TIKE-409958 format. One record per atom (N, C-alpha, C): residue number from 1; x, y, z; atom name; residue in one letter. Coordinates in pm, 1 decimal. Layout:
BEGIN
   i       xx       yy       zz at aa
 NUM        X        Y        Z CA  A
...
This chain:
BEGIN
   i       xx       yy       zz at aa
   1     57.4   -146.9     23.8  N  X
   1     -4.3     44.1     -5.6 CA  X
   1    100.0    176.8    -16.5  C  X
   2    221.9    137.8    113.7  N  X
   2    286.7    210.2     49.9 CA  X
   2    209.9    354.8    119.5  C  X
   3    283.2    462.4     40.5  N  X
   3    217.3    596.2    -10.9 CA  X
   3     79.8    618.6    -27.1  C  X
   4      7.1    537.1    -69.2  N  X
   4    -96.7    548.8   -119.9 CA  X
   4   -220.5    466.9     39.5  C  X
   5   -318.4    575.1     59.5  N  X
   5   -358.2    540.2    252.4 CA  X
   5   -483.8    461.0    182.7  C  X
   6   -502.5    307.8    221.8  N  X
   6   -628.5    233.8    236.3 CA  X
   6   -674.9    223.4     84.5  C  X
   7   -519.9    202.0    -24.6  N  X
   7   -594.2    173.3   -168.7 CA  X
   7   -722.2    125.4   -163.6  C  X
   8   -745.7      3.9    -99.7  N  X
   8   -882.8   -111.0   -125.8 CA  X
   8  -1005.4     -8.6    -91.5  C  X
   9  -1048.7     39.8     28.1  N  X
   9  -1120.6    110.7     29.4 CA  X
   9  -1157.2    223.2      0.4  C  X
  10  -1064.8    312.6    -87.7  N  X
  10  -1088.5    419.1   -164.8 CA  X
  10  -1180.8    452.1   -249.0  C  X
  11  -1186.7    359.5   -328.0  N  X
  11  -1268.1    312.2   -438.4 CA  X
  11  -1371.0    276.8   -428.9  C  X
  12  -1463.7    272.4   -249.8  N  X
  12  -1567.6    222.7   -274.7 CA  X
  12  -1638.0    350.0   -141.2  C  X
  13  -1585.2    471.1   -130.7  N  X
  13  -1625.4    566.8    -58.6 CA  X
  13  -1607.3    726.6   -139.0  C  X
  14  -1729.5    786.7    -72.4  N  X
  14  -1686.8    897.6   -135.2 CA  X
  14  -1737.3   1030.2    -46.7  C  X
  15  -1715.8   1166.9    -43.1  N  X
  15  -1753.7   1320.3     51.9 CA  X
  15  -1896.7   1299.7     37.2  C  X
  16  -1870.7   1322.4    220.0  N  X
  16  -1975.2   1289.9    297.4 CA  X
  16  -1932.0   1318.9    453.4  C  X
  17  -1969.4   1332.6    565.8  N  X
  17  -1903.9   1337.2    672.9 CA  X
  17  -2033.9   1306.1    791.7  C  X
  18  -1963.1   1244.4    873.1  N  X
  18  -2065.3   1232.5   1002.8 CA  X
  18  -2040.3   1228.2   1131.6  C  X
  19  -2064.6   1263.3   1248.6  N  X
  19  -2042.9   1254.5   1356.8 CA  X
  19  -1985.6   1123.0   1356.8  C  X
  20  -1938.2   1204.8   1538.8  N  X
  20  -1882.4   1105.4   1640.7 CA  X
  20  -1964.2   1040.7   1682.6  C  X
  21  -1921.3    834.6   1623.9  N  X
  21  -2093.9    746.9   1630.7 CA  X
  21  -2001.6    614.6   1717.6  C  X
  22  -1987.7    633.6   1830.6  N  X
  22  -2003.7    525.6   1922.3 CA  X
  22  -1823.0    556.8   2011.3  C  X
  23  -1831.8    430.6   2042.4  N  X
  23  -1662.5    376.1   2123.4 CA  X
  23  -1640.3    247.7   2043.4  C  X
  24  -1549.7    219.9   2117.8  N  X
  24  -1475.9     36.7   2116.9 CA  X
  24  -1389.0     52.9   2198.0  C  X
  25  -1380.7    -84.0   2297.9  N  X
  25  -1283.8    -90.0   2327.5 CA  X
  25  -1181.6   -197.1   2333.3  C  X
  26  -1073.4   -179.2   2373.7  N  X
  26   -941.4   -293.9   2369.1 CA  X
  26   -834.3   -254.2   2268.4  C  X
  27   -747.0   -293.6   2260.1  N  X
  27   -617.4   -270.8   2171.9 CA  X
  27   -598.8   -422.8   2089.5  C  X
  28   -503.0   -361.3   1952.5  N  X
  28   -481.6   -447.0   1929.4 CA  X
  28   -371.3   -442.9   1893.5  C  X
  29   -258.4   -507.5   1941.2  N  X
  29    -78.4   -490.2   1884.4 CA  X
  29    -85.6   -358.7   1972.3  C  X
  30   -144.9   -314.1   2136.8  N  X
  30   -125.2   -188.2   2166.7 CA  X
  30   -204.7    -64.4   2093.2  C  X
  31   -289.6    -79.9   1995.7  N  X
  31   -342.5     23.7   1945.7 CA  X
  31   -473.0     42.2   1962.2  C  X
  32   -522.0    137.8   1993.0  N  X
  32   -654.6    161.0   2059.6 CA  X
  32   -756.6    247.2   1971.5  C  X
  33   -844.0    275.2   1945.6  N  X
  33   -930.9    373.0   1860.6 CA  X
  33  -1053.3    449.3   1960.6  C  X
  34  -1055.8    569.9   1952.1  N  X
  34  -1107.5    668.4   2054.9 CA  X
  34  -1162.0    695.3   1913.8  C  X
  35  -1345.2    634.5   1921.1  N  X
  35  -1388.9    718.8   1806.1 CA  X
  35  -1401.1    807.2   1793.1  C  X
  36  -1340.0    915.1   1646.7  N  X
  36  -1372.5   1019.0   1629.5 CA  X
  36  -1521.7   1036.2   1518.9  C  X
  37  -1498.0    935.4   1415.8  N  X
  37  -1611.3    903.2   1335.6 CA  X
  37  -1613.5    749.5   1313.2  C  X
  38  -1744.6    703.1   1248.7  N  X
  38  -1719.9    631.6   1224.5 CA  X
  38  -1859.5    654.4   1071.6  C  X
  39  -1800.0    539.9    985.4  N  X
  39  -1923.0    526.1    838.4 CA  X
  39  -1954.9    403.9    839.7  C  X
  40  -2068.3    447.9    720.1  N  X
  40  -2120.0    348.7    640.3 CA  X
  40  -2138.6    375.0    525.3  C  X
  41  -2071.3    248.4    393.0  N  X
  41  -2135.7    259.7    316.6 CA  X
  41  -2221.9    119.7    240.2  C  X
  42  -2320.1    144.7    190.3  N  X
  42  -2390.0     18.3    122.4 CA  X
  42  -2311.1      8.2     -4.1  C  X
  43  -2269.6    -77.7    -70.7  N  X
  43  -2218.5    -98.4   -225.8 CA  X
  43  -2290.0   -166.2   -298.5  C  X
  44  -2293.2   -163.6   -371.2  N  X
  44  -2354.9   -143.6   -561.3 CA  X
  44  -2356.5   -297.5   -576.0  C  X
  45  -2340.3   -391.2   -459.5  N  X
  45  -2310.4   -551.7   -503.0 CA  X
  45  -2394.1   -579.9   -429.2  C  X
  46  -2477.4   -501.9   -289.8  N  X
  46  -2553.7   -564.2   -214.9 CA  X
  46  -2480.5   -586.7    -63.4  C  X
  47  -2298.0   -559.0    -64.8  N  X
  47  -2221.7   -559.4     41.2 CA  X
  47  -2158.7   -441.2    158.0  C  X
  48  -2136.2   -405.8    268.1  N  X
  48  -2146.8   -317.6    295.9 CA  X
  48  -1986.6   -308.1    348.0  C  X
  49  -2014.7   -145.2    382.2  N  X
  49  -1869.9   -151.0    488.6 CA  X
  49  -1867.8    -33.7    551.4  C  X
  50  -1788.1    -55.5    654.7  N  X
  50  -1808.6      3.3    795.7 CA  X
  50  -1692.8     44.0    861.3  C  X
  51  -1628.2    118.6    839.7  N  X
  51  -1485.9    191.5    890.8 CA  X
  51  -1534.3    308.6   1028.5  C  X
  52  -1405.2    330.2   1150.1  N  X
  52  -1378.6    359.7   1191.0 CA  X
  52  -1285.4    423.6   1265.5  C  X
  53  -1281.7    512.8   1288.8  N  X
  53  -1094.2    606.1   1291.9 CA  X
  53  -1094.7    671.3   1445.4  C  X
  54   -949.8    765.6   1431.7  N  X
  54   -994.1    811.7   1564.6 CA  X
  54   -952.9    937.0   1521.0  C  X
  55  -1009.1    979.9   1368.5  N  X
  55   -983.0   1085.1   1306.5 CA  X
  55  -1134.1   1180.0   1232.3  C  X
  56  -1150.1   1256.8   1248.4  N  X
  56  -1305.7   1326.5   1199.5 CA  X
  56  -1220.4   1377.4   1001.5  C  X
  57  -1353.9   1347.9    964.8  N  X
  57  -1364.4   1337.3    838.1 CA  X
  57  -1334.8   1252.6    754.3  C  X
  58  -1340.6   1103.6    848.4  N  X
  58  -1330.6    979.1    781.1 CA  X
  58  -1358.4    991.4    653.7  C  X
  59  -1447.9    982.4    601.3  N  X
  59  -1522.3    942.3    488.9 CA  X
  59  -1389.4   1011.3    353.0  C  X
  60  -1355.9   1192.7    361.5  N  X
  60  -1287.8   1216.9    342.8 CA  X
  60  -1147.7   1185.7    324.4  C  X
  61  -1134.9   1128.6    427.0  N  X
  61   -923.7   1091.9    411.1 CA  X
  61   -983.6    983.2    363.9  C  X
  62  -1032.0    847.7    345.8  N  X
  62  -1096.0    731.4    290.6 CA  X
  62  -1107.1    747.0    142.9  C  X
  63  -1148.9    877.0     91.0  N  X
  63  -1098.2    871.7    -51.0 CA  X
  63  -1049.8    971.6    -68.2  C  X
  64   -944.2    971.4    -33.5  N  X
  64   -880.3   1121.3    -60.3 CA  X
  64   -895.3   1214.0    -74.5  C  X
  65   -983.5   1230.0    -51.1  N  X
  65   -980.7   1426.9    -21.2 CA  X
  65   -902.3   1490.7     87.4  C  X
  66   -833.6   1436.2    192.9  N  X
  66   -846.0   1469.5    287.1 CA  X
  66   -731.5   1403.0    351.1  C  X
  67   -584.9   1451.6    368.8  N  X
  67   -456.9   1366.9    401.8 CA  X
  67   -546.1   1356.5    563.5  C  X
  68   -517.2   1238.2    616.7  N  X
  68   -507.1   1195.1    757.9 CA  X
  68   -384.7   1279.2    787.1  C  X
  69   -408.1   1341.2    893.7  N  X
  69   -325.4   1433.2   1044.5 CA  X
  69   -204.1   1352.6   1153.3  C  X
  70    -92.3   1304.8   1105.6  N  X
  70    -40.5   1226.9   1224.2 CA  X
  70    -53.4   1117.0   1209.5  C  X
  71    -55.2   1116.0   1329.0  N  X
  71   -103.3    861.2   1321.4 CA  X
  71   -265.8    863.1   1367.0  C  X
  72   -302.8    747.1   1289.8  N  X
  72   -425.3    735.5   1278.0 CA  X
  72   -495.9    536.6   1298.6  C  X
  73   -552.0    523.4   1377.7  N  X
  73   -568.5    389.4   1417.7 CA  X
  73   -731.7    333.7   1324.6  C  X
  74   -764.2    284.8   1224.1  N  X
  74   -827.7    220.9   1212.9 CA  X
  74   -917.4    149.5   1186.0  C  X
  75  -1019.5    123.7   1227.9  N  X
  75  -1056.7   -101.0   1242.5 CA  X
  75  -1207.6    -59.6   1094.9  C  X
  76  -1154.6   -133.0    996.6  N  X
  76  -1259.2   -141.2    859.8 CA  X
  76  -1300.2   -263.8    853.7  C  X
  77  -1458.9   -304.5    820.5  N  X
  77  -1510.6   -408.5    836.6 CA  X
  77  -1594.5   -422.4    635.8  C  X
  78  -1575.3   -569.4    585.0  N  X
  78  -1674.2   -564.1    493.8 CA  X
  78  -1769.3   -649.2    492.6  C  X
  79  -1863.9   -623.0    491.0  N  X
  79  -1985.8   -743.8    556.4 CA  X
  79  -2039.5   -795.0    404.4  C  X
  80  -2115.2   -896.4    397.3  N  X
  80  -2172.1  -1004.2    296.0 CA  X
  80  -2244.3  -1039.7    329.9  C  X
  81  -2364.8  -1090.7    289.7  N  X
  81  -2465.8  -1178.6    298.6 CA  X
  81  -2471.3  -1277.7    144.5  C  X
  82  -2405.1  -1384.8    188.6  N  X
  82  -2371.9  -1480.0     55.8 CA  X
  82  -2527.8  -1554.2     89.8  C  X
  83  -2553.9  -1564.9    -26.7  N  X
  83  -2673.8  -1689.5    -79.0 CA  X
  83  -2624.1  -1792.4   -182.9  C  X
  84  -2747.5  -1886.6   -171.2  N  X
  84  -2692.2  -1971.9   -284.4 CA  X
  84  -2676.7  -1881.3   -467.0  C  X
  85  -2722.7  -1770.9   -465.7  N  X
  85  -2716.1  -1764.0   -615.0 CA  X
  85  -2599.6  -1617.9   -614.3  C  X
  86  -2527.0  -1558.7   -514.0  N  X
  86  -2404.6  -1471.2   -514.7 CA  X
  86  -2451.9  -1425.6   -387.2  C  X
  87  -2415.5  -1267.7   -383.4  N  X
  87  -2459.9  -1144.3   -243.9 CA  X
  87  -2575.1  -1093.4   -277.8  C  X
  88  -2642.3  -1088.2   -155.1  N  X
  88  -2753.6  -1102.4   -143.9 CA  X
  88  -2770.0   -915.1    -64.1  C  X
  89  -2843.2   -882.1    -59.7  N  X
  89  -2864.5   -769.3     30.5 CA  X
  89  -2835.3   -780.8    179.5  C  X
  90  -2764.0   -631.1    213.8  N  X
  90  -2732.3   -686.0    371.8 CA  X
  90  -2856.0   -695.8    437.9  C  X
  91  -2854.3   -765.4    535.8  N  X
  91  -3019.4   -719.9    628.2 CA  X
  91  -2920.9   -724.0    781.3  C  X
  92  -3063.3   -725.2    885.4  N  X
  92  -2973.1   -695.6   1051.5 CA  X
  92  -2938.5   -876.2   1067.4  C  X
  93  -2900.9   -861.9   1164.4  N  X
  93  -2821.1   -984.7   1183.4 CA  X
  93  -2723.5  -1002.9   1227.6  C  X
  94  -2640.1  -1060.8   1287.4  N  X
  94  -2531.1  -1172.9   1306.4 CA  X
  94  -2421.9  -1185.0   1180.1  C  X
  95  -2320.1  -1125.1   1134.5  N  X
  95  -2203.5  -1155.5   1050.1 CA  X
  95  -2114.5  -1192.2   1122.6  C  X
  96  -2051.0  -1314.8   1043.0  N  X
  96  -1919.0  -1358.1   1118.7 CA  X
  96  -1846.8  -1385.9   1038.9  C  X
  97  -1691.2  -1372.9   1144.6  N  X
  97  -1592.0  -1336.3   1039.0 CA  X
  97  -1535.0  -1464.5   1016.2  C  X
  98  -1544.0  -1537.4    873.9  N  X
  98  -1473.1  -1617.9    754.7 CA  X
  98  -1428.1  -1614.5    650.9  C  X
  99  -1262.0  -1622.6    642.5  N  X
  99  -1219.0  -1567.4    538.5 CA  X
  99  -1171.7  -1645.5    388.4  C  X
 100  -1323.7  -1807.6    421.0  N  X
 100  -1301.6  -1872.6    333.2 CA  X
 100  -1475.1  -1905.9    315.2  C  X
 101  -1552.2  -1874.7    265.5  N  X
 101  -1618.9  -1820.0    228.9 CA  X
 101  -1697.1  -1924.2    155.9  C  X
 102  -1740.1  -2054.6    190.1  N  X
 102  -1719.0  -2167.9    129.4 CA  X
 102  -1915.8  -2200.3    124.3  C  X
 103  -1995.5  -2132.7    178.8  N  X
 103  -2144.8  -2169.9    158.9 CA  X
 103  -2215.1  -2058.4    168.4  C  X
 104  -2369.2  -2015.3    183.1  N  X
 104  -2460.0  -1917.2    211.3 CA  X
 104  -2405.0  -1903.6    352.4  C  X
 105  -2443.9  -1746.8    407.7  N  X
 105  -2463.3  -1724.4    584.0 CA  X
 105  -2432.1  -1568.5    534.7  C  X
 106  -2427.5  -1517.2    642.9  N  X
 106  -2345.6  -1392.0    694.2 CA  X
 106  -2185.8  -1395.9    652.1  C  X
 107  -2098.6  -1312.1    623.2  N  X
 107  -1963.2  -1346.0    696.0 CA  X
 107  -1948.3  -1190.9    639.4  C  X
 108  -1827.5  -1148.1    716.8  N  X
 108  -1775.4  -1044.6    724.1 CA  X
 108  -1605.1  -1076.2    761.2  C  X
 109  -1501.2   -990.2    739.7  N  X
 109  -1389.6   -957.9    686.5 CA  X
 109  -1317.9   -825.0    795.7  C  X
 110  -1235.2   -785.3    881.2  N  X
 110  -1225.1   -662.6    909.4 CA  X
 110  -1112.9   -701.9    915.5  C  X
 111  -1024.9   -540.5    914.6  N  X
 111   -812.9   -559.6    996.9 CA  X
 111   -847.3   -421.1   1047.1  C  X
 112   -722.4   -392.9   1137.9  N  X
 112   -715.1   -271.5   1188.6 CA  X
 112   -604.6   -262.0   1166.0  C  X
 113   -593.2   -134.8   1146.8  N  X
 113   -452.8    -51.5   1078.9 CA  X
 113   -446.7     58.7   1098.4  C  X
 114   -310.4     99.0   1133.6  N  X
 114   -223.9    206.9   1200.1 CA  X
 114   -204.9    256.3   1084.5  C  X
 115   -163.5    364.0   1102.4  N  X
 115   -154.9    461.5    960.3 CA  X
 115     -3.9    579.9   1043.3  C  X
 116     27.9    640.9    960.9  N  X
 116     86.0    768.7    994.6 CA  X
 116     54.7    861.3    883.4  C  X
 117     69.9   1029.6    886.5  N  X
 117     -8.0   1036.3    739.0 CA  X
 117    -22.8    945.1    664.5  C  X
 118    -44.9    907.7    498.0  N  X
 118    -74.4    875.8    439.2 CA  X
 118      3.4    716.0    411.5  C  X
 119     74.8    648.9    484.3  N  X
 119    178.5    531.8    496.3 CA  X
 119     62.0    443.8    575.1  C  X
 120     66.7    337.6    542.1  N  X
 120    -13.2    265.3    600.7 CA  X
 120    111.8    187.9    728.2  C  X
 121    104.5    191.6    833.0  N  X
 121    263.5     98.8    876.9 CA  X
 121    201.0    -58.9    888.7  C  X
 122    111.9    -65.8    982.3  N  X
 122    122.5   -206.7    960.5 CA  X
 122   -103.3   -258.0    968.9  C  X
 123    -95.2   -380.2    974.3  N  X
 123   -256.3   -398.0    940.4 CA  X
 123   -288.4   -559.5   1017.7  C  X
 124   -383.2   -588.8   1025.5  N  X
 124   -419.2   -716.1   1108.8 CA  X
 124   -571.0   -789.1   1129.4  C  X
 125   -569.5   -832.4   1027.5  N  X
 125   -706.3   -902.2   1055.2 CA  X
 125   -787.9  -1009.0   1128.0  C  X
 126   -920.2   -957.4   1157.3  N  X
 126   -935.3  -1050.6   1262.8 CA  X
 126   -969.6  -1168.7   1289.3  C  X
 127   -946.8  -1216.3   1349.7  N  X
 127   -879.3  -1363.0   1360.1 CA  X
 127  -1008.5  -1496.8   1389.5  C  X
 128  -1102.9  -1428.0   1453.1  N  X
 128  -1259.2  -1453.6   1446.7 CA  X
 128  -1328.9  -1344.8   1516.6  C  X
 129  -1505.1  -1387.1   1489.3  N  X
 129  -1561.6  -1297.6   1601.4 CA  X
 129  -1685.0  -1224.2   1522.4  C  X
 130  -1758.4  -1077.3   1543.4  N  X
 130  -1912.5  -1091.7   1465.4 CA  X
 130  -1914.0   -923.3   1474.4  C  X
 131  -1974.3   -876.7   1365.5  N  X
 131  -2028.0   -782.4   1373.6 CA  X
 131  -2173.6   -773.0   1350.5  C  X
 132  -2267.2   -754.0   1477.4  N  X
 132  -2422.6   -740.7   1454.4 CA  X
 132  -2471.9   -596.3   1388.1  C  X
 133  -2564.3   -662.1   1295.6  N  X
 133  -2613.5   -499.0   1234.0 CA  X
 133  -2719.1   -482.2   1297.9  C  X
 134  -2738.1   -386.5   1357.8  N  X
 134  -2859.5   -371.4   1416.7 CA  X
 134  -2949.0   -265.1   1388.8  C  X
 135  -2950.7   -174.4   1277.1  N  X
 135  -3049.1   -108.7   1194.4 CA  X
 135  -2947.1    -67.9   1029.8  C  X
 136  -2996.3    -15.9    949.1  N  X
 136  -2927.0     -5.9    841.8 CA  X
 136  -3008.0    147.2    814.3  C  X
 137  -2951.6    262.8    702.2  N  X
 137  -3056.1    340.0    719.7 CA  X
 137  -3068.3    273.1    606.0  C  X
 138  -3213.1    446.0    601.9  N  X
 138  -3277.8    405.5    454.7 CA  X
 138  -3350.4    527.6    421.8  C  X
 139  -3409.0    499.5    277.4  N  X
 139  -3485.6    609.7    273.7 CA  X
 139  -3588.7    637.8    324.4  C  X
 140  -3665.3    721.6    348.0  N  X
 140  -3787.9    796.5    412.5 CA  X
 140  -3758.2    728.6    599.0  C  X
 141  -3606.9    648.2    630.7  N  X
 141  -3585.5    619.3    752.6 CA  X
 141  -3455.2    671.8    807.4  C  X
 142  -3400.3    606.1    874.0  N  X
 142  -3284.0    624.3    999.9 CA  X
 142  -3166.0    698.7    916.4  C  X
 143  -3125.6    767.0    927.5  N  X
 143  -2994.6    822.8    847.9 CA  X
 143  -2848.3    765.1    844.4  C  X
 144  -2868.5    671.2    966.7  N  X
 144  -2742.7    682.6    976.4 CA  X
 144  -2764.8    447.2   1033.9  C  X
 145  -2650.4    412.4   1031.4  N  X
 145  -2647.7    228.7   1084.6 CA  X
 145  -2596.4    234.4   1197.7  C  X
 146  -2673.3    101.8   1270.9  N  X
 146  -2596.2     87.6   1362.8 CA  X
 146  -2531.3    -36.4   1382.5  C  X
 147  -2387.8    -87.5   1466.1  N  X
 147  -2373.3   -195.4   1453.3 CA  X
 147  -2301.6   -207.4   1645.2  C  X
 148  -2291.0   -365.6   1672.8  N  X
 148  -2222.8   -440.8   1769.8 CA  X
 148  -2091.6   -532.7   1759.9  C  X
 149  -1992.1   -401.9   1742.1  N  X
 149  -1865.3   -483.0   1749.0 CA  X
 149  -1789.7   -591.5   1852.9  C  X
 150  -1799.2   -716.6   1801.4  N  X
 150  -1691.2   -822.1   1883.6 CA  X
 150  -1612.3   -895.3   1826.0  C  X
 151  -1471.9   -860.3   1871.4  N  X
 151  -1391.6   -893.7   1716.2 CA  X
 151  -1227.4   -950.2   1810.2  C  X
 152  -1181.4  -1093.2   1746.5  N  X
 152  -1093.8  -1097.4   1792.1 CA  X
 152   -973.8  -1125.0   1678.8  C  X
 153   -850.2  -1030.1   1692.5  N  X
 153   -737.1  -1037.5   1627.1 CA  X
 153   -622.2  -1115.7   1684.0  C  X
 154   -598.0  -1230.1   1705.6  N  X
 154   -501.4  -1327.1   1798.7 CA  X
 154   -585.6  -1318.4   1890.7  C  X
 155   -461.7  -1266.0   2020.6  N  X
 155   -472.3  -1277.1   2145.5 CA  X
 155   -546.4  -1106.3   2154.6  C  X
 156   -575.6  -1071.9   2051.6  N  X
 156   -593.6   -891.9   2137.8 CA  X
 156   -798.1   -879.3   2073.9  C  X
 157   -878.6   -859.0   2146.4  N  X
 157   -993.9   -871.1   2155.6 CA  X
 157  -1006.2   -679.9   2118.6  C  X
 158  -1149.3   -653.4   2021.0  N  X
 158  -1190.9   -474.5   1999.8 CA  X
 158  -1377.4   -497.9   2057.3  C  X
 159  -1396.2   -435.3   2105.3  N  X
 159  -1535.6   -480.1   2067.5 CA  X
 159  -1624.4   -329.4   2143.4  C  X
 160  -1723.1   -324.4   2065.0  N  X
 160  -1816.4   -164.8   2130.6 CA  X
 160  -1923.7   -169.0   2059.6  C  X
 161  -1964.4    -12.0   2017.5  N  X
 161  -2098.5     24.0   1915.8 CA  X
 161  -2040.7    119.4   1870.8  C  X
 162  -2110.2    117.0   1716.8  N  X
 162  -2039.9    161.3   1639.7 CA  X
 162  -2210.5    267.0   1605.1  C  X
 163  -2203.0    375.5   1521.8  N  X
 163  -2336.6    427.4   1416.4 CA  X
 163  -2278.8    493.3   1326.7  C  X
 164  -2239.8    428.2   1213.9  N  X
 164  -2184.6    470.5   1054.0 CA  X
 164  -2294.7    557.0   1003.3  C  X
 165  -2210.8    669.1    941.2  N  X
 165  -2289.0    784.0    903.2 CA  X
 165  -2285.7    747.3    749.4  C  X
 166  -2384.4    763.7    672.3  N  X
 166  -2336.2    694.3    513.8 CA  X
 166  -2214.1    814.1    462.8  C  X
 167  -2183.4    762.1    345.5  N  X
 167  -2054.5    800.9    262.3 CA  X
 167  -2079.8    731.3    163.2  C  X
 168  -2018.7    815.0      7.3  N  X
 168  -2024.9    801.0    -62.3 CA  X
 168  -1906.9    778.2   -138.4  C  X
 169  -1853.5    760.7   -335.2  N  X
 169  -1787.3    785.2   -407.5 CA  X
 169  -1761.8    875.5   -480.8  C  X
 170  -1637.0    920.3   -426.6  N  X
 170  -1601.3   1015.6   -468.7 CA  X
 170  -1403.3   1036.5   -432.4  C  X
 171  -1383.2    992.7   -517.3  N  X
 171  -1171.6   1003.9   -526.1 CA  X
 171  -1163.4   1110.5   -540.2  C  X
 172   -989.1   1149.9   -409.6  N  X
 172   -926.8   1263.5   -486.8 CA  X
 172   -802.9   1290.6   -432.1  C  X
 173   -711.7   1319.4   -464.1  N  X
 173   -576.4   1284.2   -488.9 CA  X
 173   -447.5   1339.7   -337.6  C  X
 174   -534.3   1333.1   -245.6  N  X
 174   -494.9   1390.2    -93.0 CA  X
 174   -368.6   1326.1   -100.8  C  X
 175   -368.3   1181.8   -117.5  N  X
 175   -250.7   1090.9    -30.5 CA  X
 175   -137.9   1011.6   -174.6  C  X
 176   -205.0   1107.4   -263.1  N  X
 176   -121.0   1018.4   -404.6 CA  X
 176     26.4   1093.5   -405.4  C  X
 177    120.7    982.6   -471.2  N  X
 177    268.7   1022.1   -533.7 CA  X
 177    285.4   1104.5   -604.3  C  X
């Protein structure tokens, strides 16, 4: 990833800002997140993307429209509702960590990353755990999505509650080499 901050997520997100949204307890390899902002994106393929960090303007940062300032700790969660026919729409309920999706179910992939400015210093994927989707933003309904997080990263544990503000795709060049 080098000088491109969070290249995987940049293509998924767009400008939009949310308020401070929830809290996470625990540390992963000594890194915790004092949540300043959380975002959530419903993807065109039916999946979802949740992120929380200890910096404000997270949507703009992940879209490369603004560079992170100094050190940043970030939790990223990709959610998918796999059916016998492929990815189905996200629904409320519990999604489990599963790196090898071989059968239908609600699965997730999560990583904790820490960065300095635009450079990812390290990242670690969750080894087990779950994220429960409590509510999803809907047109004419709630404007934010709510989640309970309970993830294990080897011997380290991260848990809490997040409320993700909407974020959509609008890429920039803030972290381009």
